[in-house]
VODRENPA-435372 format. One record per residue (C-alpha): residue in one letter; x, y, z. Coordinates in pm, whole numbers, padded with zeros to 5 digits, always signed. Layout:
BEGIN
AXYZ;...
This chain:
BEGIN
X-02632+00834-00411;X-02375+00945-00665;X-02057+01089-00524;X-02033+01460-00586;X-01745+01600-00787;X-01587+01888-00595;X-01383+02157-00771;X-01095+02330-00592;X-01203+02626-00384;X-01161+02956-00562;X-00844+03141-00476;X-00703+02853-00271;X-00411+02624-00332;X-00377+02277-00179;X-00111+02259+00088;X+00200+02060-00003;X+00492+01938+00205;X+00789+01721+00132;X+00722+01367+00242;X+01067+01219+00193;X+01198+01430+00478;X+00907+01636+00598;X+00604+01430+00691;X+00273+01408+00508;X+00108+01749+00522;X-00253+01801+00612;X-00460+01559+00404;X-00559+01211+00509;X-00435+00923+00303;X-00551+00569+00256;X-00240+00402+00392;X-00118+00655+00640;X-00459+00739+00778;X-00543+00381+00854;X-00210+00317+01018;X-00193+00646+01202;X+00166+00658+01080;X+00368+00904+00880;X+00572+00631+00717;X+00866+00859+00654;X+01176+00709+00498;X+01433+00952+00628;X+01613+00996+00953;X+01554+01371+00957;X+01179+01327+00996;X+01023+01556+01255;X+00827+01406+01539;X+00465+01330+01460;X+00165+01454+01652;X+00143+01321+02006;X-00176+01225+02184;X-00159+01544+02390;X-00158+01752+02070;X-00498+01606+01983;X-00673+01725+02299;X-00838+02023+02127;X-01014+01807+01866;X-01369+01933+01806;X-01600+01634+01761;X-01878+01843+01610;X-01681+02014+01333;X-01364+01802+01317;X-01277+01520+01082;X-01112+01231+01267;X-00928+01110+00955;X-00778+01444+00861;X-00732+01590+01209;X-00632+01286+01414;X-00550+00965+01232;X-00348+01109+00944;X-00139+01319+01182;X-00098+01072+01466;X+00224+00875+01479;X+00288+00579+01709;X+00647+00534+01816;X+00743+00212+01639;X+00754+00075+01289;X+00576-00257+01250;X+00574-00304+00876;X+00847-00283+00617;X+00739-00013+00371;X+00738-00262+00083;X+00540-00539+00260;X+00228-00464+00065;X+00005-00763+00147;X+00028-00744+00526;X+00057-00364+00535;X-00246-00311+00318;X-00451-00566+00508;X-00438-00355+00821;X-00510-00041+00623;X-00812-00204+00466;X-00971-00345+00779;X-00932-00003+00939;X-01108+00184+00659;X-01374-00090+00651;X-01436-00033+01021;X-01473+00342+00958;X-01718+00283+00675;X-01935+00042+00872;X-01931+00256+01188;X-02048+00563+00997;X-02308+00388+00781;X-02590+00408+01042;X-02553+00788+01041;X-02573+00817+00661;X-02907+00868+00479;X-02872+00551+00268;X-02544+00365+00334;X-02528+00008+00464;X-02223-00158+00614;X-02010-00417+00441;X-01926-00635+00741;X-02217-00534+00964;X-02575-00413+00927;X-02644-00183+01219;X-02982-00011+01212;X-02996+00344+01079;X-02999+00624+01331;X-03236+00924+01320;X-03122+01205+01092;X-03093+01441+01388;X-02796+01239+01517;X-02584+01330+01214;X-02637+01705+01195;X-02274+01735+01316;X-01977+01501+01290;X-01981+01414+01660;X-02141+01070+01651;X-01961+00966+01333;X-01623+01065+01478;X-01690+00878+01802;X-01819+00565+01630;X-01531+00548+01382;X-01261+00595+01647;X-01407+00318+01863;X-01433+00093+01558;X-01070+00163+01469;X-00962+00081+01824;X-01135-00256+01809;X-00951-00335+01485;X-00617-00228+01628;X-00662-00452+01932;X-00746-00748+01713;X-00511-00706+01418;X-00214-00507+01547;X-00211-00508+01928;X+00136-00354+01926;X-00033-00025+01840;X-00297-00054+02110;X-00127+00166+02369;X-00056+00451+02129;X-00411+00455+01993;X-00555+00421+02341;X-00360+00730+02447;X-00503+00918+02151;X-00858+00827+02247;X-00804+00934+02607;X-00653+01262+02490;X-00968+01352+02297;X-01194+01255+02586;X-01307+00907+02484;X-01309+00601+02709;X-01127+00315+02532;X-01245+00075+02804;X-01611+00133+02719;X-01703-00201+02559;X-02071-00114+02511;X-02255-00278+02223;X-02558-00053+02247;X-02666-00008+01882;X-02826+00328+01965;X-02506+00493+02089;X-02198+00592+01886;X-01969+00399+02121;X-02176+00084+02086;X-02207+00125+01711;X-01831+00168+01676;X-01757-00136+01889;X-02007-00346+01697;X-01869-00236+01362;X-01506-00297+01455;X-01579-00639+01602;X-01780-00738+01298;X-01485-00657+01072;X-01257-00865+01294;X-01496-01159+01303;X-01537-01166+00925;X-01169-01131+00843;X-01003-01346+01111;X-01028-01660+00896;X-01065-01521+00546;X-00767-01714+00408;X-00478-01488+00513;X-00391-01679+00832;X-00408-01356+01028;X-00409-01542+01359;X-00141-01792+01257;X-00361-02086+01355;X-00401-02257+01018;X-00287-02614+01081;X-00150-02525+01427;X-00284-02547+01779;X+00004-02387+01969;X+00247-02101+01909;X+00066-01948+01617;X+00261-01779+01341;X+00050-01496+01199;X+00052-01470+00819;X+00265-01783+00775;X+00214-01977+00452;X-00001-02286+00497;X-00037-02373+00126;X+00284-02570+00094;X+00452-02343-00161;X+00813-02438-00234;X+01043-02262-00484;X+01188-02479-00758;X+01518-02290-00734;X+01733-02243-00427;X+01917-01924-00341;X+02237-02106-00434;X+02150-02234-00778;X+01923-02147-01071;X+01818-02484-01208;X+01504-02351-01380;X+01585-02009-01531;X+01220-01917-01593;X+01113-01962-01233;X+01152-01754-00920;X+01475-01781-00726;X+01485-01664-00364;X+01748-01399-00320;X+02039-01433-00081;X+02097-01100+00081;X+02199-00912+00391;X+01967-00911+00687;X+01785-00585+00621;X+01439-00522+00480;X+01473-00151+00411;X+01682+00038+00163;X+01890+00194+00441;X+02094-00075+00615;X+02224-00070+00971;X+02527-00193+01164;X+02338-00493+01300;X+02319-00640+00951;X+02693-00689+00909;X+02788-01043+00816;X+02433-01177+00847;X+02271-01315+00533;X+01923-01452+00482;X+01731-01638+00212;X+01398-01499+00095;X+01069-01683+00142;X+00763-01608-00069;X+00565-01366+00145;X+00202-01469+00209;X+00143-01694-00095;X-00194-01764+00068;X-00299-01409-00029;X-00443-01564-00345;X-00697-01755-00132;X-00828-01454+00060;X-01196-01371+00016;X-01222-01068-00209;X-01512-00822-00207;X-01588-00803-00577;X-01528-01155-00709;X-01522-01515-00594;X-01242-01664-00803;X-00930-01475-00919;X-00898-01714-01210;X-01164-01512-01390;X-00905-01238-01448;X-00689-01368-01728;X-00328-01264-01770;X-00107-01385-02054;X+00200-01582-01945;X+00534-01397-01927;X+00679-01540-02247;X+00955-01278-02235;X+01105-01447-01927;X+01072-01799-02065;X+01428-01929-02101;X+01322-02166-02378;X+01279-01850-02589;X+01637-01729-02548;X+01620-01425-02778;X+01317-01281-02597;X+01467-01373-02260;X+01791-01192-02337;X+01603-00891-02475;X+01407-00861-02150;X+01730-00884-01950;X+01906-00624-02159;X+01612-00383-02126;X+01658-00398-01749;X+02032-00342-01780;X+01979-00048-02016;X+01742+00112-01765;X+01997+00050-01489;X+02276+00210-01693;X+02067+00518-01771;X+01939+00586-01417;X+01884+00954-01345;X+01842+01123-01009;X+01475+01172-01084;X+01426+00804-01162;X+01606+00699-00844;X+01382+00921-00631;X+01070+00794-00808;X+01182+00435-00764;X+01214+00489-00388;X+00882+00672-00362;X+00687+00395-00535;X+00874+00118-00355;X+00764+00262-00021;X+00391+00190+00003;X+00354+00447+00281;X+00451+00711+00025;X+00350+00655-00338;X+00037+00453-00269;X-00034+00603+00072;X-00020+00973+00002;X-00151+00999-00352;X-00522+00955-00274;X-00500+01222-00005;X-00331+01450-00256;X-00617+01397-00500;X-00865+01482-00225;X-00681+01809-00161;X-00675+01889-00531;X-01054+01864-00543;X-01120+02086-00244;X-01228+01998+00107;X-01433+01676+00130;X-01681+01625+00407;X-01624+01337+00647;X-01854+01091+00470;X-01707+01157+00127;X-01351+01127+00255;X-01418+00789+00416;X-01600+00666+00106;X-01306+00775-00111;X-01049+00605+00111;X-01253+00288+00152;X-01299+00260-00225;X-00925+00290-00271;X-00850+00020-00016;X-01109-00218-00162;X-00946-00172-00503;X-00602-00255-00365;X-00726-00540-00144;X-00899-00720-00428;X-00622-00648-00678;X-00371-00815-00446;X-00577-01135-00435;X-00565-01162-00814;X-00203-01047-00838;X-00090-01312-00589;X-00289-01576-00778;X-00086-01506-01089;X+00241-01464-00901;X+00191-01816-00768;X+00064-01951-01100;X+00357-01827-01309;X+00624-01827-01035;X+00831-01603-01264;X+01202-01531-01242;X+01325-01194-01119;X+01572-00984-01322;X+01863-01039-01081;X+01855-01413-01152;X+01800-01368-01524;X+02089-01122-01562;X+02326-01369-01399;X+02192-01653-01612;X+02231-01464-01941;X+02559-01282-01883;X+02743-01477-01617;X+03095-01331-01587;X+03068-01130-01908;X+03101-00755-01867;X+02784-00547-01869;X+02712-00175-01854;X+02485-00082-01564;X+02450+00112-01241;X+02750+00007-01036;X+02608+00038-00686;X+02571+00327-00439;X+02787+00617-00543;X+02943+00432-00839;X+02732+00574-01119;X+02724+00385-01448;X+03009+00139-01499;X+03110-00055-01809;X+03316-00340-01672;X+03082-00512-01426;X+03059-00892-01445;X+02694-00984-01501;X+02683-01197-01188;X+02784-00896-00976;X+02497-00678-01094;X+02237-00575-00839;X+01917-00379-00868;X+01882-00026-00733;X+01589-00138-00517;X+01570-00432-00282;X+01408-00730-00451;X+01057-00815-00329;X+00996-01141-00144;X+00779-01290-00415;X+00785-01394-00783;X+00811-01131-01054;X+00491-01146-01262;X+00274-00939-01250;X+00404-00629-01073;X+00220-00581-00745;X+00322-00216-00726;X+00203-00130-01077;X-00125-00316-01026;X-00190-00147-00693;X-00115+00199-00836;X-00345+00135-01130;X-00625-00001-00912;X-00633+00288-00668;X-00594+00540-00949;X-00899+00406-01131;X-01109+00393-00814;X-01019+00757-00745;X-01084+00864-01104;X-01431+00713-01079;X-01497+00888-00749;X-01409+01235-00882;X-01505+01167-01243;X-01171+01302-01370;X-00801+01217-01396;X-00674+01501-01175;X-00410+01422-00914;X-00198+01740-00882;X+00059+01606-00637;X+00405+01757-00593;X+00670+01559-00410;X+00981+01741-00293;X+01305+01553-00236;X+01587+01758-00083;X+01938+01711-00216;X+02098+01392-00085;X+01777+01253+00063;X+01760+00912-00108;X+01811+00606+00106;X+02021+00409-00141;X+02263+00696-00202;X+02229+00920+00105;X+02412+01250+00079;X+02462+01203-00295;X+02126+01168-00467;X+01954+01375-00578;X+02239+01613-00647;X+02006+01910-00606;X+01665+01969-00450;X+01413+01793-00670;X+01041+01858-00715;X+00837+01586-00883;X+00488+01666-01000;X+00211+01434-01116;X-00070+01633-01267;X-00280+01330-01355;X-00331+00976-01236;X-00225+00861-01582;X+00119+01017-01532;X+00140+00876-01181;X+00056+00520-01283;X+00297+00526-01576;X+00581+00634-01348;X+00480+00382-01085;X+00505+00099-01339;X+00823+00226-01503;X+00990+00278-01167;X+00993-00096-01112;X+01212-00138-01422;X+01427+00163-01329;X+01473+00003-00989;X+01573-00325-01153;X+01307-00543-00992;X+01068-00597-01286;X+01095-00654-01658;X+00966-00382-01888;X+00681-00590-02030;X+00570-00688-01681;X+00532-00320-01594;X+00338-00252-01914;X+00093-00540-01871;X+00033-00475-01504;X-00138-00138-01561;X-00450-00263-01743;X-00461-00570-01521;X-00473-00360-01204;X-00707-00094-01341;X-01008-00326-01361;X-01011-00365-00983;X-01054+00009-00942;X-01375-00005-01143;X-01504-00304-00950;X-01422-00144-00615;X-01585+00188-00697;X-01907+00017-00803;X-01901-00210-00496;X-01861+00078-00251;X-02118+00297-00423;X-02375+00016-00405;X-02323+00016-00030;X-02336+00395-00013;X-02668+00392-00197;X-02799+00110+00021;X-02840-00121-00278;X-02613-00403-00157;X-02766-00737-00070;X-02780-00865+00286;
């Protein structure tokens, strides 16, 4: 089965809402739908949908992704919005559970983690069975991967008339199919290399997602002995751009987040070493002219920061926003998708990101490359530089190099390649393949003063950003990492083609399963 390309409905315009302050609008999104979370970055965010608001959901005509999951908001944040490996893992296992739970009701599709026998065509004349199966599958995943969200999702199921305590595994009923699909995803991913249960090398007191590979940085946070290699940052105890009073006087040293990500079983390849990536010669300190040029490109971008670039940097840094909302925006731009197509679109996007991250983390570990904040200090020391001077300071010309800081918080992992740029490129290509075009048509509205780094100041006026195409979106995603001061310019440039290939692989992988052509 080839996915149909759907033009926008005549005379209609996709709905748009501000997401920096105003929630996510009506479309489902890969990240936000799987999490059931708005992922807003601003304090003025309105309350999300409650379980009671979902009580009028129509199982026959409704779309659980669009009408329930994408609008439902549990009360607590669990993930930092930049923690891409752990955040996306939960997103991915959720969309995988949806895909597998709905496959038995599709004319040709077969599951990825489970092979549940196909149901008679008469059972899929409405969305009822698919909605029920997918919600039960999602609940199984939540219980196994993020039990902190169990109560909120359970309340949602009760509100729409489902029994979350029904543990049936009857493969002829939607409840049983959903439970089987969700449990199959859990069983196949529990020990896939990510240390999801925290039991790698431990018997007691597991530490989920802890490194078990033995990675150790060659530099300490207190000294750069190898200027080409990653240095953990010493910073205040806050993981988000907006700090809080509890962080005062508390400083922490970074640890490489989930270096074992490189060992996770991918869907579309066995060994990430097959994806070559040239070494980052521009951040090799034994090539001092190139090293300094790379540093000065970052400083030049810092000095020239505009309000638009600051907003874009924050959008792409927050994986609930740039990565999360964009696929849903593309779906809106192409008109209303039916439930099967929407799940296939979202699953393809998450496969692209999931597999890209395995290869990205392989190279991050392989090259262990220095971040700009360390390189700037190494090159310029106490010499004066021109750069962004910090929140509310604008561009200054007398800053000692060792006092420079990036606009964005520095990620907890080595610099090369850029995870954000690769992820943007991967999901963009998977979505292009699905719709057979480059159309995105997403407008993001940032009210005056709504940034987190410079609240009340930036942007100076209401700002509307528009990405007409995925090409524009990916370019800004990559460039924003240099504007934000966390990646070198050449890293951003090289990360686009590297990430794009995983979009192609993911699209082909998912479509083989949609057509029923995947092996057992």
